[in-house]
Each structure stands twice: as C-alpha cells, then as structure tokens.
C-alpha positions as a printed NumPy array, in Angstrom:
array([[  9.954,  34.255, -20.983],
       [  8.45 ,  37.421, -21.551],
       [  8.614,  40.539, -19.422],
       [  5.28 ,  39.633, -17.808],
       [  6.324,  36.219, -16.786],
       [  4.346,  33.988, -19.453],
       [  6.482,  31.085, -20.494],
       [  7.144,  29.563, -23.978],
       [  4.538,  26.716, -23.275],
       [  1.93 ,  29.378, -22.188],
       [  1.913,  31.225, -25.204],
       [  1.804,  28.375, -27.229],
       [ -1.374,  27.176, -24.93 ],
       [ -2.859,  30.853, -25.609],
       [ -2.255,  30.557, -29.416],
       [ -3.556,  26.63 , -29.622],
       [ -7.009,  27.825, -28.842],
       [ -6.813,  29.467, -32.19 ],
       [ -5.584,  26.209, -33.41 ],
       [ -8.717,  24.64 , -31.823],
       [-11.646,  26.821, -32.96 ],
       [-10.429,  27.616, -36.341],
       [-11.858,  24.344, -37.419],
       [-15.474,  25.584, -36.463],
       [-14.826,  28.711, -38.642],
       [-13.542,  26.794, -41.774],
       [-16.124,  24.023, -41.885],
       [-19.074,  25.442, -40.561],
       [-18.849,  28.955, -41.374],
       [-16.569,  29.084, -44.608],
       [-16.8  ,  26.088, -46.298],
       [-18.904,  22.581, -46.073],
       [-22.173,  23.775, -43.829],
       [-22.403,  26.879, -45.277],
       [-22.789,  25.715, -48.909],
       [-24.67 ,  22.604, -47.528],
       [-27.529,  25.038, -45.901],
       [-27.62 ,  26.999, -49.186],
       [-28.02 ,  23.71 , -51.482],
       [-30.106,  21.305, -48.963],
       [-30.988,  22.638, -45.684],
       [-32.636,  25.807, -46.96 ],
       [-33.128,  24.869, -50.738],
       [-37.017,  24.893, -50.689],
       [-36.734,  28.698, -49.806],
       [-34.878,  29.267, -53.289],
       [-37.559,  27.312, -55.017],
       [-40.148,  29.963, -53.819],
       [-37.428,  32.921, -54.221],
       [-33.804,  32.878, -55.403],
       [-31.518,  33.889, -52.867],
       [-33.53 ,  33.704, -50.227],
       [-31.447,  30.833, -48.79 ],
       [-28.147,  33.019, -48.847],
       [-30.174,  35.718, -46.992],
       [-31.667,  33.49 , -44.239],
       [-27.911,  32.043, -43.863],
       [-26.56 ,  35.917, -43.578],
       [-29.614,  36.599, -41.458],
       [-28.517,  33.803, -38.997],
       [-24.884,  34.984, -38.639],
       [-26.22 ,  38.605, -38.352],
       [-28.653,  37.31 , -35.292],
       [-25.412,  35.458, -33.538],
       [-23.438,  38.495, -33.953],
       [-26.09 ,  41.215, -32.663],
       [-26.445,  38.591, -29.55 ],
       [-22.312,  38.597, -28.835],
       [-22.641,  42.927, -29.964],
       [-24.935,  43.109, -27.014],
       [-23.334,  40.691, -24.889],
       [-19.626,  41.087, -25.379],
       [-18.721,  44.133, -23.969],
       [-20.611,  43.199, -20.669],
       [-19.147,  39.821, -20.417],
       [-15.505,  41.541, -20.707],
       [-16.259,  44.261, -17.789],
       [-17.455,  41.363, -15.383],
       [-14.463,  39.049, -16.672],
       [-12.429,  42.277, -15.589],
       [-13.947,  42.711, -12.523],
       [-14.199,  38.996, -11.27 ],
       [-11.148,  37.768, -12.877],
       [-13.218,  35.208, -15.161],
       [-12.123,  35.104, -18.478],
       [-11.014,  31.306, -18.516],
       [-14.019,  29.781, -16.746],
       [-16.087,  31.896, -19.298],
       [-13.843,  30.775, -21.998],
       [-14.175,  27.099, -20.86 ],
       [-18.114,  27.362, -21.084],
       [-18.252,  29.372, -24.557],
       [-15.96 ,  26.137, -25.962],
       [-18.191,  23.626, -24.391],
       [-21.349,  25.3  , -26.077],
       [-19.583,  25.402, -29.177],
       [-18.726,  22.177, -29.337],
       [-21.636,  20.88 , -28.619],
       [-24.152,  22.702, -30.481],
       [-21.739,  22.178, -33.707],
       [-22.083,  18.432, -32.952],
       [-25.98 ,  18.66 , -32.578],
       [-26.014,  20.125, -36.35 ],
       [-25.3  ,  16.99 , -37.72 ],
       [-28.719,  15.829, -36.658],
       [-30.525,  18.624, -38.901],
       [-31.612,  18.705, -42.388],
       [-34.193,  20.342, -44.687],
       [-37.207,  19.037, -42.316],
       [-35.181,  20.855, -39.409],
       [-34.916,  24.091, -40.975],
       [-35.615,  25.664, -37.86 ],
       [-33.465,  23.654, -35.169],
       [-30.62 ,  24.188, -37.614],
       [-30.895,  27.668, -37.435],
       [-31.156,  27.629, -33.942],
       [-28.303,  25.555, -33.413],
       [-25.968,  27.797, -35.864],
       [-26.836,  30.858, -34.244],
       [-26.015,  29.196, -30.571],
       [-23.07 ,  27.734, -31.972],
       [-21.832,  31.295, -33.55 ],
       [-22.325,  32.998, -30.352],
       [-20.374,  30.763, -28.512],
       [-17.468,  30.88 , -31.012],
       [-17.434,  34.742, -31.14 ],
       [-17.563,  34.989, -27.439],
       [-14.632,  32.488, -27.281],
       [-12.687,  34.805, -29.623],
       [-13.364,  37.876, -27.388],
       [-11.92 ,  36.119, -24.24 ],
       [ -9.04 ,  34.627, -25.683],
       [ -8.016,  37.783, -27.31 ],
       [ -8.344,  39.6  , -23.938],
       [ -5.471,  37.488, -22.654],
       [ -2.898,  38.695, -25.066],
       [ -1.794,  41.85 , -23.143],
       [ -1.4  ,  39.663, -20.106],
       [  1.312,  37.491, -21.794],
       [  2.952,  39.802, -24.395],
       [  4.508,  43.271, -24.145],
       [  3.217,  45.675, -26.695],
       [  6.579,  45.521, -28.954],
       [  5.649,  41.579, -29.395],
       [  2.161,  41.865, -29.612],
       [  2.071,  41.85 , -33.427],
       [  4.605,  38.789, -33.396],
       [  2.371,  36.802, -30.707],
       [ -0.784,  37.503, -32.431],
       [  0.336,  36.241, -35.754],
       [  1.484,  32.93 , -33.932],
       [ -2.187,  32.356, -32.845],
       [ -3.893,  33.307, -36.178],
       [ -1.099,  31.489, -38.265],
       [ -1.442,  28.704, -35.645],
       [ -5.003,  28.764, -36.073],
       [ -4.936,  28.399, -40.165],
       [ -3.191,  25.434, -39.484],
       [ -5.966,  24.242, -37.236],
       [ -8.341,  24.412, -39.784],
       [ -6.284,  23.281, -42.298],
       [ -6.049,  19.893, -40.248],
       [ -9.763,  19.797, -39.702],
       [-10.426,  20.216, -43.569],
       [ -8.061,  17.535, -44.411],
       [ -9.891,  14.932, -41.756],
       [-13.229,  16.017, -43.487],
       [-11.819,  15.803, -46.943],
       [-10.654,  12.227, -46.666],
       [-13.728,  11.396, -45.275],
       [-15.802,  13.067, -48.16 ],
       [-13.495,  11.346, -50.435],
       [-14.059,   8.059, -49.25 ],
       [-17.87 ,   8.283, -48.795],
       [-18.366,   9.725, -52.243],
       [-16.391,   6.916, -53.439],
       [-18.955,   4.591, -51.845],
       [-21.94 ,   6.57 , -53.941],
       [-22.93 ,   8.598, -50.532],
       [-24.238,  12.02 , -51.086],
       [-23.686,  15.292, -48.733],
       [-26.631,  14.616, -46.895],
       [-24.53 ,  11.716, -45.531],
       [-21.133,  12.953, -45.172],
       [-21.645,  16.897, -44.009],
       [-23.242,  15.493, -40.522],
       [-20.25 ,  13.303, -40.082],
       [-17.594,  16.231, -40.81 ],
       [-19.791,  18.09 , -38.419],
       [-18.794,  15.64 , -35.687],
       [-15.292,  15.707, -36.702],
       [-15.228,  19.237, -36.189],
       [-16.593,  19.31 , -32.682],
       [-14.309,  16.443, -31.432],
       [-11.33 ,  18.212, -32.701],
       [-12.076,  21.349, -31.334],
       [-12.731,  19.642, -27.835],
       [ -9.309,  17.996, -28.012],
       [ -7.175,  20.748, -29.206],
       [ -8.441,  23.505, -27.139],
       [ -7.184,  20.988, -23.835],
       [ -3.721,  22.823, -23.854],
       [ -5.226,  26.093, -23.547],
       [ -7.269,  24.895, -20.396],
       [ -3.963,  23.243, -18.961],
       [ -1.296,  25.944, -18.891],
       [ -2.924,  29.267, -20.02 ],
       [ -3.022,  31.222, -16.38 ],
       [ -5.53 ,  33.791, -15.241],
       [ -3.3  ,  36.874, -14.288],
       [ -5.854,  38.974, -13.495],
       [ -6.874,  39.823,  -9.8  ],
       [-10.586,  39.813,  -8.654],
       [-11.577,  43.406,  -7.625],
       [-13.621,  44.3  ,  -4.473],
       [-16.661,  44.296,  -5.068],
       [-20.187,  45.293,  -3.392],
       [-23.578,  43.728,  -3.431],
       [-24.38 ,  44.584,  -6.962],
       [-25.824,  43.366, -10.424],
       [-23.003,  42.331, -12.408],
       [-24.958,  43.11 , -15.369],
       [-25.457,  46.463, -14.351],
       [-21.538,  46.753, -13.244],
       [-20.696,  45.739, -16.76 ],
       [-23.06 ,  47.922, -18.662],
       [-21.863,  50.77 , -16.259],
       [-18.091,  49.806, -16.581],
       [-18.215,  50.059, -20.702],
       [-20.452,  53.313, -20.558],
       [-17.402,  54.795, -18.706],
       [-15.089,  53.565, -21.021],
       [-17.211,  54.794, -24.047],
       [-17.   ,  58.087, -21.782],
       [-13.532,  58.437, -22.023],
       [-13.149,  57.921, -25.866],
       [-11.858,  61.796, -26.047],
       [ -9.158,  60.622, -24.057],
       [ -8.201,  57.542, -26.431],
       [ -9.039,  59.09 , -29.809],
       [ -6.92 ,  56.582, -32.079],
       [ -8.187,  53.638, -29.862],
       [-12.271,  54.373, -30.94 ],
       [-11.209,  55.714, -34.217],
       [ -9.535,  52.137, -34.996],
       [-13.017,  50.426, -33.678],
       [-14.882,  52.422, -36.526],
       [-12.377,  51.641, -38.923],
       [-12.455,  47.868, -37.959],
       [-15.855,  48.183, -38.097],
       [-15.729,  49.027, -41.944],
       [-12.798,  46.566, -43.175],
       [-14.324,  43.505, -40.755],
       [-17.318,  43.872, -42.694],
       [-15.795,  43.203, -45.674],
       [-13.765,  40.397, -44.187],
       [-17.078,  38.703, -42.314],
       [-18.876,  38.894, -45.689],
       [-15.881,  36.785, -47.228],
       [-16.023,  34.388, -44.533],
       [-19.571,  33.509, -44.498],
       [-20.28 ,  33.353, -48.347],
       [-17.014,  32.611, -49.943],
       [-18.191,  28.951, -50.459],
       [-21.492,  29.99 , -51.56 ],
       [-20.188,  32.253, -53.936],
       [-17.709,  29.66 , -55.433],
       [-20.474,  27.078, -55.618],
       [-23.281,  29.172, -57.103],
       [-21.384,  31.31 , -59.44 ],
       [-18.163,  29.271, -60.429],
       [-20.065,  25.997, -59.674],
       [-17.191,  24.264, -57.396],
       [-18.118,  20.889, -56.02 ],
       [-17.81 ,  20.404, -52.412],
       [-14.133,  18.683, -53.013],
       [-12.888,  21.632, -55.256],
       [-14.119,  23.927, -52.461],
       [-12.217,  22.297, -49.639],
       [ -9.245,  21.968, -51.924],
       [ -9.297,  25.691, -52.365],
       [ -9.703,  26.77 , -48.685],
       [ -7.273,  24.037, -47.256],
       [ -4.595,  26.028, -49.675],
       [ -6.059,  29.092, -48.74 ],
       [ -5.395,  28.077, -45.151],
       [ -1.814,  27.701, -45.614],
       [ -1.453,  31.302, -47.633],
       [ -3.426,  32.542, -44.474],
       [ -1.059,  31.053, -41.961],
       [  2.063,  32.618, -43.873],
       [  0.387,  36.289, -43.796],
       [ -0.589,  35.863, -40.249],
       [  2.857,  34.794, -39.313],
       [  4.928,  37.277, -41.597],
       [  2.69 ,  40.406, -41.077],
       [  3.267,  39.74 , -37.521],
       [  6.998,  40.367, -37.9  ],
       [  6.576,  43.097, -40.478],
       [  3.886,  44.711, -37.921],
       [  6.671,  44.78 , -34.925],
       [  8.859,  46.042, -37.586],
       [  7.077,  48.733, -39.07 ],
       [  4.181,  49.404, -37.23 ],
       [  0.412,  48.058, -37.177],
       [ -0.985,  50.972, -39.398],
       [  1.384,  50.717, -42.118],
       [  1.124,  46.834, -42.058],
       [ -2.309,  46.92 , -42.047],
       [ -2.663,  49.483, -45.067],
       [ -0.854,  47.041, -47.291],
       [ -3.158,  44.201, -45.969],
       [ -6.234,  46.455, -46.761],
       [ -4.899,  47.433, -50.247],
       [ -4.176,  43.418, -50.713],
       [ -7.724,  42.938, -49.742],
       [ -9.107,  45.264, -52.437],
       [ -6.811,  43.469, -55.291],
       [ -8.545,  40.309, -54.334],
       [-12.123,  41.404, -54.175],
       [-11.896,  43.123, -57.768],
       [-10.244,  39.67 , -59.197],
       [-13.109,  37.856, -57.75 ],
       [-15.662,  40.579, -59.22 ],
       [-14.054,  39.686, -62.663],
       [-13.464,  35.868, -62.554],
       [-14.495,  34.028, -65.514],
       [-12.325,  30.868, -64.685],
       [-11.469,  28.788, -61.603],
       [ -8.058,  29.554, -61.949],
       [ -9.05 ,  33.316, -61.323],
       [-10.599,  32.101, -58.224],
       [ -7.749,  30.417, -57.282],
       [ -5.655,  33.538, -57.273],
       [ -8.151,  35.727, -55.757],
       [ -8.659,  32.897, -52.839],
       [ -4.899,  32.793, -51.961],
       [ -4.715,  36.712, -52.283],
       [ -7.638,  36.605, -49.647],
       [ -5.549,  34.07 , -47.687],
       [ -2.381,  36.47 , -47.379],
       [ -4.721,  39.346, -46.358],
       [ -6.91 ,  37.837, -43.936],
       [ -4.163,  36.288, -41.779],
       [ -2.375,  39.674, -41.589],
       [ -5.694,  41.863, -40.818],
       [ -6.917,  39.563, -38.232],
       [ -3.603,  39.232, -36.277],
       [ -2.588,  42.68 , -37.174],
       [ -5.895,  44.133, -35.69 ],
       [ -5.861,  42.35 , -32.502],
       [ -2.279,  43.568, -31.979],
       [ -3.482,  46.922, -32.907],
       [ -6.057,  46.821, -30.186],
       [ -3.809,  45.361, -27.951],
       [ -1.389,  48.12 , -28.225],
       [ -3.721,  50.897, -27.894],
       [ -5.736,  49.023, -24.708],
       [ -4.843,  50.641, -20.962],
       [ -3.538,  48.482, -18.455],
       [ -6.151,  46.848, -16.12 ],
       [ -9.077,  46.995, -19.226],
       [ -7.89 ,  44.201, -21.139],
       [-11.243,  42.327, -21.265],
       [-13.274,  45.24 , -21.084],
       [-11.509,  47.183, -24.083],
       [-11.473,  43.617, -26.069],
       [-15.196,  43.37 , -25.235],
       [-15.476,  46.659, -27.328],
       [-13.006,  45.016, -30.136],
       [-15.736,  42.263, -29.996],
       [-18.611,  44.75 , -30.284],
       [-16.967,  46.115, -33.276],
       [-16.285,  42.631, -34.93 ],
       [-19.942,  41.934, -34.393],
       [-21.261,  44.877, -35.793],
       [-18.921,  44.196, -38.784],
       [-20.659,  40.401, -38.931],
       [-23.743,  41.856, -38.914],
       [-23.586,  44.721, -41.635],
       [-21.36 ,  42.941, -44.134],
       [-23.076,  39.658, -44.583],
       [-26.482,  41.12 , -44.506],
       [-25.687,  43.544, -46.923],
       [-24.45 ,  41.013, -49.083],
       [-27.541,  38.88 , -48.659],
       [-30.032,  41.779, -49.083],
       [-28.544,  42.652, -52.385],
       [-28.602,  39.03 , -53.729],
       [-31.966,  38.712, -52.673],
       [-33.435,  42.002, -54.114],
       [-31.413,  41.236, -57.366],
       [-32.918,  37.849, -57.703],
       [-29.707,  36.053, -57.028],
       [-27.035,  38.448, -58.327],
       [-23.796,  37.166, -56.08 ],
       [-21.533,  39.434, -58.241],
       [-23.455,  42.878, -57.679],
       [-23.279,  42.027, -54.086],
       [-19.736,  41.553, -53.913],
       [-19.391,  45.364, -54.77 ],
       [-20.73 ,  46.124, -51.561],
       [-17.727,  44.137, -49.844],
       [-15.096,  46.048, -52.115],
       [-16.856,  49.218, -50.807],
       [-16.122,  48.102, -46.911],
       [-12.606,  47.621, -47.541],
       [-12.102,  51.15 , -49.441],
       [-13.623,  52.84 , -46.699],
       [-11.802,  51.271, -44.037],
       [ -8.333,  51.856, -45.579],
       [ -9.306,  55.58 , -45.76 ],
       [-10.392,  55.505, -41.944],
       [ -7.075,  53.527, -41.422],
       [ -4.84 ,  56.342, -42.57 ],
       [ -6.184,  58.86 , -39.98 ],
       [ -4.899,  56.956, -36.946],
       [ -2.122,  57.768, -34.949],
       [ -0.361,  54.416, -33.546],
       [  2.292,  56.232, -31.522],
       [ -0.285,  58.794, -30.249],
       [ -2.706,  56.02 , -29.041],
       [ -0.142,  53.855, -27.434],
       [  1.08 ,  57.155, -25.24 ],
       [ -2.656,  58.024, -24.292],
       [ -2.963,  54.091, -23.451],
       [ -0.018,  54.217, -21.294],
       [ -1.339,  57.244, -19.306],
       [ -4.699,  56.059, -18.761],
       [ -6.157,  55.804, -15.279],
       [ -7.63 ,  52.161, -14.208],
       [-11.23 ,  52.387, -13.776],
       [-12.019,  52.118, -10.394],
       [-14.76 ,  50.262,  -8.604],
       [-16.198,  53.633,  -7.584],
       [-16.442,  54.84 , -10.814],
       [-18.401,  51.83 , -11.991],
       [-20.968,  51.825,  -9.657],
       [-22.147,  55.301,  -9.185]])
C-alpha cells in the first residue's frame, strides 16, 4: 500500500492502461499505419508533389493535437470539479478503439475518411493520456512518482511489443501467401483495436476515482473549466518552476513527437526498410524503451528529475546525430536503441516531474496543462518536419535537423528548473475555490 491508500493491484491497474493504449501508438502512429498512409493511402499526392503525403500525415496529427490542446485543460478542470476522470477515460478509450478499427476500411479511394478517422483516434488517444496521468498524484507519494510512472511507461512498451508481435506474425503469414500491404495492414488495425479494448479492462475494474465532487452552482462547465485554467495560469508567478518546465517540455517533446510519427517513414524512405524490418526494429526499440523507463524511474527517485532528464536528453541528442549521418541499416539500429532508452526515460520522467510540481486538488487541471504542452509540442515538431520535407522536395535528412534543435533548446531550458523550489511551491499552493473559478 502507498501512503495514500493505493494497493499494489490498483497501481498495476493504473499502469496497465499504458500497456493497453501503447499498441495504438506503436502500430498506428509509429510503425505500420504511418508508413502505409504515406506509401499507399496518400501516395497519389506524392506523385504530383514529392513530400506531400508526409506533409498531410503531419498536418493530420497536428490537427488532432490542436483539438486536444484546446479541449484538454477544460476537460481536466471539469474532471477535477465533478470527479469524473474515470468516466471520461472510458469514453476516450472507446472512441480510440472504434476509430482505429474503422481505419481498416480506408484506402487510397477514401483518403478524406482516413484522415478523419486518424484525427478522431489520435484525439481520443491523447485525451486519454491526459486523464490517466492525472491519477498519478492520487496513487503515489512524490518520492515514489518516478518509480511508479516508470512502471507505467515500461509496461506500456511491453504492450506495444505484444501488439507488434501479433501483427508481425500475421504479416509474415500473409506475405507467405503473396498478400500485399493493402490486405494485411487493415487486419493489423483490427488486432490493435481488440488488444486495446481487452487490455484496458483491469484499469476500469480496479482503478478508483479518489477525487470528491465539488459543490457547484448552475453554471456552464465549459466556462467553469476555462476560468479555472485561467486562474491557474494567473498563478504562474507562484509556481515558476512548474511553468518553466512546461515550456521546456514543449521543446523537447516537439522532438520526441516528431520521432514517434515519422520514424517509420524515415526508415522506409531514406534507408529502404521493409514492413517486416520496421516492425522488428520497433519491437527491439520497445524493449530498450521499457528498460529506459523502468531504470530511469529509479534513477529519478534517487538523483532527482532534472539531472535524470538532462542525461536522457543528452542521449536523445546523440541518437538524432547518429540518425542524421546514418548510411547503413546498422547505424539505424544503433540510433533506434538509443532512442528507445531516451524515450522511455523522458516520457516517464516528464510525467513524474509534473506530478511532483503539481499542487494538491488540481491534479486533472495541471495535467490538462501538461497535456496542452504535449499537444503544442506534437503540433510544432511534426509539422516543422513535414513543412521542411515538402519545401526541400523530400529531403528527410534536412528535416531531421529541426528535430535535433528542439532537443538542444529543451536541454538548455531544463537546466534552469529548480526542482526542490518547485516542490515547495506546490506544497504551499492554496487549492482553487469554486468562488474563484466562477467569478
């Protein structure tokens, strides 16, 4: 049991949502569907203007993240006020599962439908990420957040690995029968949706909603949510390290988000990786990412979040540098495993540090802002890459330089965050009253 009463079973139920939804990230955003979208679904666009399919992919992901950027803080504030994180989480999971399965019916003749379903699934996925993260301060003490956040991320990578393994088995069987990607990719999308739905069951069975609904007058919850978020932003001067880290997170997560949504495209277009090679690479990277999330979680609790995250960003910088000069598949494998180690570390570490810097009674609200920062990053990073690719006539390596720049800037700003001071500010911050929110 933790000091806040969360049992070991409940902590694992919380972490299992990362296991459940990671198949979506791995199959749809990172590996199989992203490459399929550029090479098949949107291929006619590239025939007219090289780089256009990649640009459309990054614009679709950017649009989804813009929607979550606007809605995330409001949903978080309402979830705090009404103690409705769990119902909202169930709704987002259902939407992501259904829209992912429906993507299986799309192809070159239904490009607009494919973009719509992609945006819908990504919005649902990202909204769920915000909501599950907001449970972390309820089930873990500050000194344990790095370790428990690491449990979630590392278990999540194994979830992605399991989903990829099923997909690889099916693809290998289908290719042996002479089937093309147009046949086997839709099946992998259905597999991903089914695994997500089944694996999320422990979360909804055993994770408790500990928040208590606040008394409320007859007001618009959207207005309440917006005003509550504005109050939090107005108090930024009292929590400078929290908001400085949020800006820092926008920078380095712009780099992370770019890698997530274009890694398979880069390996396919620049290094001529096949679908099976891509899946094998990402499966190995998932293992190293799980190791990174788990190991850095313990390192974070021992060293502190800022030193641990700084080390992880240095590994990111090395990985992108190797990718830029890569001339053989072995270089990509080396860079990919560096990316895995650093990705697990930055994702688990960023979530844990936000938890440490978050005042009591504002969990969903602050994690809504955390989601806003992540979504802003997921707009800026991939679209920058897509625009550079389009303007350069398909020069993927030139576009990679923008990704390296985001990590360098993020590391510089991270070194200005004072973790201890931020934790003290969080512990003394007054809870936001209903009167403040509605006046």
